[in-house]
C-alpha positions as CSV (number, residue, x, y, z in Angstrom):
1,M,64.5,18.2,-15.3
2,T,62.3,19.6,-12.5
3,D,63.1,22.6,-10.2
4,G,62.9,20.2,-6.9
5,R,59.9,21.6,-5.4
6,T,57.2,19.1,-5.0
7,D,53.4,19.8,-4.2
8,V,52.8,17.8,-0.9
9,F,49.4,18.6,-1.3
10,A,48.8,17.0,-5.0
11,N,49.0,13.9,-3.8
12,R,46.2,12.0,-1.5
13,W,48.6,10.0,0.2
14,T,51.2,12.7,1.4
15,A,48.0,15.4,1.3
16,M,46.5,13.1,4.3
17,L,50.0,12.8,5.8
18,A,50.6,16.4,6.0
19,L,47.3,16.9,7.7
20,V,48.0,14.4,10.2
21,L,51.4,15.6,11.2
22,I,50.2,19.5,11.3
23,S,47.1,18.5,13.6
24,V,49.9,16.5,15.6
25,W,52.5,19.4,15.8
26,Q,49.3,21.5,16.8
27,V,47.9,20.0,19.6
28,A,51.3,18.3,20.9
29,G,52.0,20.3,23.6
30,Q,48.5,20.3,25.0
31,Y,48.3,16.7,24.8
32,M,51.6,16.5,26.2
33,I,49.8,18.5,29.7
34,Y,46.5,16.1,29.7
35,W,49.1,13.2,29.4
36,M,51.5,14.1,32.1
37,A,48.6,15.3,34.6
38,A,47.0,12.0,33.9
39,L,50.0,9.8,34.4
40,Q,51.2,11.8,37.6
41,N,47.4,11.3,38.9
42,V,47.7,7.1,38.7
43,P,48.5,6.1,42.5
44,D,52.0,4.6,43.0
45,E,50.1,2.3,45.8
46,L,48.5,0.5,42.9
47,Y,52.0,0.1,41.1
48,E,53.1,-1.3,44.6
49,A,50.2,-3.7,45.4
50,A,50.9,-4.8,41.7
51,E,54.3,-5.7,42.3
52,L,53.5,-7.4,45.4
53,D,51.2,-9.7,43.8
54,G,53.9,-10.3,41.0
55,A,52.4,-8.5,38.1
56,S,54.7,-8.1,34.9
57,E,55.5,-4.3,33.5
58,W,52.9,-5.3,30.6
59,Q,49.9,-6.2,33.3
60,K,50.8,-2.9,34.9
61,L,50.4,-1.1,31.7
62,T,47.2,-2.8,30.7
63,R,45.8,-3.5,34.2
64,I,46.2,-0.3,36.0
65,T,47.6,2.7,33.9
66,L,45.6,2.5,31.1
67,P,42.2,1.9,32.5
68,L,43.0,5.1,34.6
69,I,44.4,7.3,32.3
70,R,41.9,6.2,29.1
71,P,39.4,9.4,29.5
72,V,42.0,11.9,28.5
73,A,42.7,9.7,25.2
74,L,39.6,11.0,23.6
75,V,40.4,14.4,24.1
76,N,40.5,16.8,20.9
77,A,39.8,13.8,18.6
78,M,37.6,15.4,16.2
79,H,38.9,19.1,15.3
80,V,40.2,18.8,11.8
81,F,37.8,20.9,9.9
82,G,40.1,24.3,9.7
83,L,43.0,22.5,8.9
84,V,41.2,20.7,5.7
85,V,39.6,23.8,4.7
86,T,42.7,25.9,4.9
87,L,45.2,23.5,3.6
88,T,43.7,21.6,1.2
89,G,40.0,22.3,0.7
90,G,39.5,18.2,0.8
91,G,41.9,17.7,-2.4
92,S,43.3,16.1,-4.0
93,G,40.4,14.7,-5.1
94,T,38.4,13.8,-2.1
95,S,41.2,12.4,-0.3
96,T,41.2,14.5,3.0
97,Y,37.7,14.9,3.1
98,V,36.6,14.3,6.5
99,V,33.1,13.9,8.1
100,S,32.4,17.9,9.0
101,Y,34.3,19.0,5.8
102,F,31.7,16.5,3.8
103,I,28.8,18.2,5.5
104,Y,30.1,21.5,5.1
105,K,30.4,21.0,1.3
106,Q,27.1,19.3,1.0
107,A,25.2,22.1,2.6
108,F,27.2,25.4,1.3
109,G,29.7,24.4,-1.2
110,S,27.6,23.3,-4.4
111,M,24.8,24.2,-6.4
112,P,21.8,23.1,-5.9
113,F,22.6,22.8,-2.1
114,A,22.2,19.3,-0.8
115,Y,20.8,20.0,2.7
116,G,19.1,16.5,3.4
117,Y,22.6,14.7,2.3
118,A,24.1,17.3,4.6
119,S,21.3,16.7,7.5
120,A,21.6,12.9,7.2
121,A,25.6,13.0,7.6
122,A,25.1,15.2,10.7
123,L,23.1,13.4,12.0
124,L,24.8,10.4,11.8
125,F,27.8,12.2,12.8
126,S,26.2,13.6,16.0
127,V,25.1,9.9,16.9
128,M,28.7,8.6,16.4
129,A,30.1,11.5,18.6
130,F,27.2,11.0,21.3
131,L,28.4,7.4,21.4
132,L,32.2,8.0,21.9
133,V,31.3,10.7,24.6
134,T,29.2,8.5,26.4
135,S,31.6,6.0,26.1
136,Q,34.2,8.0,27.5
137,G,31.7,8.9,30.5
138,L,31.6,5.5,31.3
139,F,35.1,5.0,31.0
140,V,35.8,8.0,33.4
141,C,33.1,6.4,36.0
142,R,34.9,3.3,35.8
143,A,38.3,4.9,36.5
144,Q,36.5,7.1,39.5
145,K,35.0,3.8,41.0
146,M,38.6,1.7,40.6
147,R,40.4,5.0,42.8
148,K,37.8,4.5,45.4
149,E,37.8,1.0,45.7
150,Y,41.7,1.0,46.1
151,G,40.9,4.3,48.5
152,V,42.7,6.8,46.1
């Protein structure tokens, strides 16, 4: 018979789920403000023009709303290192490892230090982050061009 307690961080699936839920809870208010501001900046004239052209709600969402608010979607995507370190330490096993925690563990977590692995992982991570930020910049430029094109 058990005492009714469950170690959430002992199971690989519940540990990752707990990290995701805590991360979402941590930034939910901030994201809500970002999303509300982005949605309020989508001009009503575009929706009116789409209605006159006979666009469905799905087409308005995919052709107007999402392209104009896409830059907001990528904000704060990679800030889970602190949660992983404090809550799970990468466990159970390595199920909650994220790239930044892997780099940290390789560089400082074991003897002998594996600076080469950490450097390679950091370089790869930096290239991926650069590509992500660059694509976000392109989306912002595209959204600004669309705004100018529609006179907003």
